[in-house]
C-alpha positions, -999 to +999 in steps of 0.1 A: -759-251-256-794-262-247-783-297-242-802-302-209-836-301-225-853-335-232-822-356-227-823-391-243-797-418-248-791-411-285-784-374-279-762-383-249-743-409-270-739-383-297-723-359-273-699-386-262-690-391-298-682-353-301-660-352-270-640-385-275-615-396-302-632-417-328-614-449-319-622-445-282-659-439-289-661-468-313-645-492-288-661-483-255-693-463-262-708-470-297-723-504-288-737-495-254-774-490-246-787-465-221-817-447-207-828-418-185-845-426-152-856-396-133-824-375-129-800-404-135-783-418-166-784-456-168-758-472-190-760-509-198-725-526-200-716-562-209-695-569-179-678-556-147-646-549-165-662-525-189-679-508-160-647-503-141-628-492-172-653-465-180-654-453-144-616-451-141-607-438-175-636-416-187-649-402-154-643-365-164-660-369-198-690-387-182-693-360-155-691-333-182-720-349-202-741-353-170-737-316-162-745-305-198-777-325-198-787-315-162-784-351-149-774-357-113-761-393-113-749-422-134-756-458-128-742-488-146-764-518-153-742-549-158-758-574-181-733-601-183-743-633-201-728-661-181-714-692-198-724-727-185-691-730-167-699-699-147-732-715-134-714-742-115-721-741-077-697-715-063-667-722-041-677-724-004-646-722+017-644-731+053-652-700+075-620-687+091-616-661+118-616-627+102-622-633+065-628-660+040-600-669+017-605-662-020-603-694-042-585-674-069-553-671-049-534-703-055-498-712-060-506-725-095-520-691-105-490-672-092-464-661-118-429-666-105-400-645-115-368-631-101-388-603-084-407-627-062-391-661-064-378-662-028-411-652-014-429-678-034-405-706-024-408-697+013-446-696+013-448-728-007-426-745+018-448-733+047-479-746+030-464-780+021-441-787+050-456-765+078-424-756+096-429-747+133-423-714+150-419-696+117-424-658+113-424-644+077-427-607+069-436-600+033-432-564+023-434-543-009-457-520-028-493-525-037-501-551-064-470-572-062-485-605-048-483-603-010-520-611-006-519-637-033-491-657-016-506-652+019-540-666+009-524-693-012-508-707+020-542-707+037-559-723+007-535-752+006-538-758+043-576-757+042-576-781+012-557-805+034-584-804+060-571-778+084-596-756+100-571-738+122-562-710+097-569-675+109-568-648+082-573-612+091-562-577+081-547-554+107-580-535+105-599-567+113-576-574+143-581-539+156-619-541+152-619-575+171-598-560+199-620-530+203-652-551+202-641-576+229-625-548+249-657-528+251-676-560+262-649-568+288-640-600+270-606-592+254-589-621+271-615-644+255-605-631+221-568-636+228-574-671+240-594-679+209-564-671+188-539-688+211-558-721+213-577-721+180-551-715+153-520-731+139-513-704+114-520-667+117-522-647+084-522-610+092-521-584+064-513-547+062-495-545+096-487-509+087-523-500+095-517-504+132-495-473+131-502-452+162-525-479+178-503-484+209-526-507+229-533-530+200-496-532+190-486-542+225-513-569+227-502-582+193-466-583+204-475-605+235-497-627+214-469-632+188-446-643+215-470-670+226-478-682+191-441-686+181-432-703+215-460-728+208-446-736+173-473-717+154-466-701+120-473-664+114-472-645+081-474-607+081-476-584+051-467-547+049-458-519+026-425-513+043-398-528+065-405-528+102-379-502+109-395-479+082-430-480+098-441-449+116-455-449+152-448-486+158-440-496+194-404-509+198-418-541+214-437-550+182-410-536+158-383-558+173-404-589+171-413-582+134-377-575+126-367-609+141-386-628+114-377-637+078-380-603+060-388-608+023-392-580-002-414-584-033-402-562-061-419-548-092-419-575-120-389-573-143-392-575-181-391-613-183-416-617-155-439-591-170-440-612-202-448-643-183-476-625-165-491-611-197-491-646-213-505-662-182-534-637-178-542-639-215-542-677-214-567-676-185-590-657-207-586-682-236-562-661-257-527-666-270-512-632-276-488-628-305-451-626-296-448-589-307-478-579-286-464-595-255-430-579-260-446-545-267-469-545-236-441-558-214-419-529-224-445-502-222-463-512-190-439-514-161-464-512-132-476-538-109-495-571-116-529-554-115-519-529-142-506-557-164-538-577-159-559-546-166-540-541-199-546-577-209-583-575-202-585-541-219-569-554-250-592-585-251-623-562-246-611-539-274-606-569-297-640-583-289-659-550-293-642-541-326-643-578-338-606-574-347-578-598-340-553-590-313-523-575-330-496-549-324-517-521-338-545-528-313-519-530-285-505-496-294-539-480-294-545-494-259-512-480-246-520-446-262-554-447-246-541-453-211-516-424-215-482-441-214-455-422-232-426-442-245-397-418-238-408-410-202-414-447-197-378-455-205-366-430-180-390-444-153-378-479-161-341-469-154-351-451-122-372-480-110-346-506-118-318-488-100-339-480-070-351-516-068-316-529-070-303-507-041-335-511-021-342-473-021-377-458-024-380-438-057-390-406-040-359-406-018-335-400-047-354-369-056-352-356-021-327-330-008-311-357+014-273-360+011-270-394+027-241-414+013-263-443+000-288-419-016-261-399-033-247-431-048-281-442-062-286-407-076-253-409-093-259-443-108-293-432-121-278-400-137-250-421-152-274-445-170-297-418-181-267-401-197-250-431-212-279-454-221-307-430-231-283-403-242-303-377-222-289-342-222-275-325-191-303-301-193-329-329-193-313-346-163-310-313-144-347-307-150-356-342-138-337-340-106-343-302-101-305-297-098-282-271-112-264-280-144-230-279-126-243-303-099-252-329-125-218-326-142-201-329-108-221-361-100-212-376-133-175-370-130-174-381-094-192-414-102-169-421-132-139-417-109-155-441-084-159-467-111-122-466-119-112-471-082-140-494-069-141-528-084-170-539-063-191-509-075-181-517-111-193-553-108-227-540-095-230-514-123-221-541-149-249-563-135-274-534-136-264-526-172-273-562-182-307-559-163-316-526-180-304-539-213-331-566-212-357-538-208-346-517-237-353-522-274-325-533-298-321-498-311-314-486-276-288-513-271-267-499-300-260-468-279-223-468-271-215-481-236-180-473-224-181-490-190-161-522-199-134-504-218 
């Protein structure tokens, strides 16, 4: 193609225009400036968000253009014009052991919903009333608010004058142990925590998997802290009994605490999150935009925030108002398909209700609890989304006859088991909130 000869920004931008859909190019690339420095492409972007968005969503296209023009690297130059409010002296928190707490993590900025209400209330009580000898274990997937709540507790205590807040990740704890162990001063480190903190905030406990010595030391340290009336908050991706390569001594202590799961935000909470994130940026999204985004984007809080910022950036760059059309363009750009999204929503809701990991219902396991969750999911896909037996068989990678058997077996269970029927009734109402009015018109025979 001869593109590698005499590369300049205009030729490179022209190539982006050829490779990308017109709307995408117009929103994200048309207004950018760039230059060639040695073997690198320098692109000037207005803010960190644009930089991240380009890196995450258009990495393949950018790499293709680099290859075509014989360039070896790309660098982003962030030229963000700061408002007077941003020039205020930055927050300077008290130095705590391990890491500093981020000022953005506050209870006021945490959006509360059914998925996280209990966790919020417990953490708020710890921050305000400081109960003694309290062990809390927050668990759940990435991006659901574990770090936010943990640091919010620390921020409240520090704002009240406490300097005895120790905030570490499991990686930090391990590094401290190894550092003091090599210098022959590990007892000094343990004494520092024993005597220096009133509350220990330790994140990502699952990271200590396989670290036998560190786990045992933490177990003994935990005993001491709780006996002395200290408060400890752990976070993890899974329940203690689900963690791999964890010593029984530590596992039993973790299991003795208050175990609180944070779930993916439900429809109502997603709407609250979208409004809250938009308001923080000075925007008031139209009702139909909030409804649409909440229905289409069913991920974690970070995904919702990214969508809000992406929509605002798109509106700003195009100098167009935020409306439903712009929201649909955004959803199409990030590759969410509506029909598959509805299927995922039902799977996610059922798994969350029964406390079963999504991947488990697609496994070959025939455990009784997994079989039930599988049958409930199949039942809703058939009766709420009107999915064909062929589609369901393909999704679960099961024989057609197996799906039919599961459906009939589950329908018979509903007739005999009143407790199960109550649960399915409740789930139907939850899923109904997620589906559009057209979907609600699908005949539902459960209550007949």
